[in-house]
C-alpha positions, 0 to 999 in steps of 0.5 A: 128737873127731868123725870125718867119714866120707867118702861111699862112692865109686861110680864112674861113666863118662860118654861119648858119640858119634854113633850110626849110627841112632836104633834101635840103640846102635852108634856111627858112628866109635869113634875119635870117642867123647867120653870126658867123664870119671869121677865119684865119684857119680851126682849129679856124673855126671848133671850132666856127662851133662846138660850134654853132652846139652844141648850136642848137642841139635841132633844127634838121633844124638848120645847120651851115656851114664852107665855105673855102673862100681861095678856092673861092678867089684862086681856085688853092689853096689847 
């Protein structure tokens, strides 16, 4: 009998919004932050980030980010 091991869950958050300026990461309006979602691995988070970033390419001040939540929840995790 073989036991399949589930891949380790490494939570990632994808979010974005319009920045006040291109020189800093400060959002114009925090109430308009786009919470794209939570993802169990970097690969799926990156795919979501890329889709959102490409869909807003005409707005230079719109930025999307990936936060490695697994590193925040467990700083010893790498």
